[in-house]
Steps between C-alpha positions, in 0.01 A plus 500: 500500500307175544331345200200277547354270238140621486328215322573160360558485125570135427613446142499872423826656387647838417727599212696825540661640186834669565595698190816702431350843570555692178295789640761546777794563269678718758507224761500180294773585251652166598187286546698183567635649825222748575173356365179693536363249753762610754452877474391632840149627565495662844817311601377156393586321176225542242432125480431493876159658440345237268659228711346646815166525317516128417584388853229728639256336257591152621695407185830332579565332165678797340728508197710797393568497125802698380757496219794266569742793525316649800435181696827521693430851630141415596603174668766684700248761612251235611772346717652817645266801487341545846158591360490191277641258758232615746222365275337171601597156382493332257728722297398583144666305223684669215445392142734636232397346164792473262310669215370789710663832420430868551276519192270206581135601533294386798280274287803365313648416839202277580580290193851413621522129592648566844218739588225269376647219707512720810129597484291208621180672614300820485740782578552867583723688257673805647764754394801558722417872519163459671425672831161375619371567850163342420434170673591234246280240666197718420595503133537123497171445681325734260640309205400166650135598540468695175733435206558139604133415551279776361418336164344202670343709777320724254374195321545353155277231362568160646613358166783750476853386586640604836636856467869561551627728776540864405767750598530831680720808475545816705484863385559817705449872445816701427358853521294536817762377748865610495517611138835429332556688176543276197382176664369249249127430485271252326170541318255262664133425435303308761140396557305421811463140605146369474538314828752509779511236774677554829476880544402508866844516662645838593826399337333380182637646179189399306351855484801605293498199271407543134496296184796596279406536134780718360852587613801648328782744587408862441802541271370218280155659500650828378673318217173329411315831495758645263471200269119487510437874521314449827394232746351207306135438583464137609138421417524146639615644833215750511243232416634264763546770767284811448636650824875514547748696707811639329808570710786709365695594814547149637798271470534124483678391818608177324355295785342210314326202656503251216374146439757253375326473161638845414828322423318310225365824350848649496643184345231492230557867409872551435448863396402595854792689656358677806272360769340836575448627147459177303374224731275714723403742224397232249336284765283795608384559142436130435196519729309718252688517168352205317749265344796637697488213749532262207791688351667482840436123487302498820279232347798266501517539877138537605315260271405179681745222429707741291254487209519770237227626267525471123789705373601624845832325471800713416311820579241474216137539597174429321271803486217298657702418812365653818687602813315564819671763709533510876196461720568856612365621167127590493322189368361494148136397456457124503557333163678813375869472421767718347661374185810606317409650166785693339611620840161643602236389748168369380217351697288206402285230647672166510591232746823598672777244436719366771755770574712639782516807723785749493605518866468847654795732553412727791645833606539612858501881468672629812313804640712815536539583868796693646473302823414166338733211411779597262527328161771627266737387231846647559661494158650849463738706711224751575281222637794352689542833680130574548406157636806490726405837649140384541610189688737710712195672648361175642522482880772262615415183689617655828251784441200289400230311684558124469306358209440836335839565343545492124671185368764739362577671830863498616594414859634855551516819298856566618678166515835625637453807723857462626628619163319835521694790651359791698351805330355284224148516356326181392126516441424143598125505427565500125855362476679167524862470603651152481770318694856636544420845364710786636362854500727789594407828670280756330380243246128482426293207368139577409259266321782276377610136500863431588644154437738300718862611551447850362697803620334842519770761556478824697243750378355276226130542428272227358142569392286230335798287405573129473855390583594140430752312716847644559443850363726782623355853495768768541497808721246772433334311214137574418308211341134535402289223342808298409556125465861408577638157401687284746855598601482828306692799641358852483779758527492786751279795421305330221144610427291233327129528418299225328821311420577128473854388579636165385646254750873531581513845341694791650334836439756781506480760775278804447312330219176683421257278306124493441276254315788276392645151521860479609660184368854370452546680168432830676699454820765296679473176694561538871816327623612405849740796495213735422300368795795533735566854385138595554508338843811674633527831314471839669335785311460493125640197324518456123348158434543534123 
């Protein structure tokens, strides 16, 4: 499909993090050869989706960051995979820092010298498992007129130093649209913005923009509740924002539009490991938790001429220091400031000293709408299957009105009709069948995604399945809600329900499995002889 650069983004760049995929243990058992970034979502490599999002947003300065051991596989895919080679020029660059391994946190990654050297401007940070149908240019435009300029628009006193640009993240609801059991969520607290410029456009995202004041994974919140015996009452938050909105069914999409100074915050705080939980979470709280901005050493970055107050060096702060929060916070009465007294807030009349503003971190909360743009992280096998089946329902380009097709639409639902024999049932409205797939008589494909070079033997039935490239499904098999790794062989007469099958695995004939993962320790690897036997045999054949 054609890809058009929608807007100019001079100097703006994108960083896409390509991790090993520990949550896909069935399909990334050998991450050096089969990294997570190359797992197929609806017959396209996973990394295609964030790349397409960047090009659609007008960002062409794109860097993929991966461990050194996976760079060869990703480089090869960029040069040979048809979906990736069809993307516009310039091609993304690959950065494989020598000290990056499978256990490196996302914030730790930003401290690596190679990564710091590669980031020269404000940037978008994306995961490789992002599927985002939302127009990226709208996100960027919203950031440019809000987080990048809102502090000065809303007005600080003229004597204050020029505020730094803020950041923006994206959250989406996991329960109201296409619920997937067990999907991770985050606990998020937001407040309304006191002013919002640029809301007139029909495509504006401003109505769904909020000020982020608290964010942490729900699992971490549960641990905190166990430790504290309940949810801690943050009095400073309540005093700063009497009206808040708490979200417990939303998830952080890990789409972050970040100013370059974030690298300094990460460098100054070596205990930060995760961008989402540590950088974004602590930044959000720094806008109202007095003294936290100092402990995060924001004063070292935001003070004019790099000046520091009193004992602010080395993370020590005088109790009389004051820290003005973002302009998004309701203003205190004139000549009233908040001081740090034994960790509590106290008011008093005094002349406010020269200080700095904590830049805002904003949250775009994507409205749940079954027919609206899709935003989803795909970081489990269940999500891999669900999102692939959802994308399979999109009308193909040859079925759509020009200009109205989804950016994720395929040219055709059935790419190789010549490989389909008579007396075969393929429900094309909710299925995708890739190139060079052969389907024998009496086979049925319903609500499924079939990868390139697969073979579906006579009488086989597929319902809500995802088959990666080169899979062979034997005669009279019945597969329901299964994810089958590439080049796996399913023996004749097998009945599999809610099963994952590792790549290159041969499942013995008449296997009956449910709610299981079939991996090399439980089966046999398919050989060329096995494939030939399955291809030429008459009647029942023992593939074991």
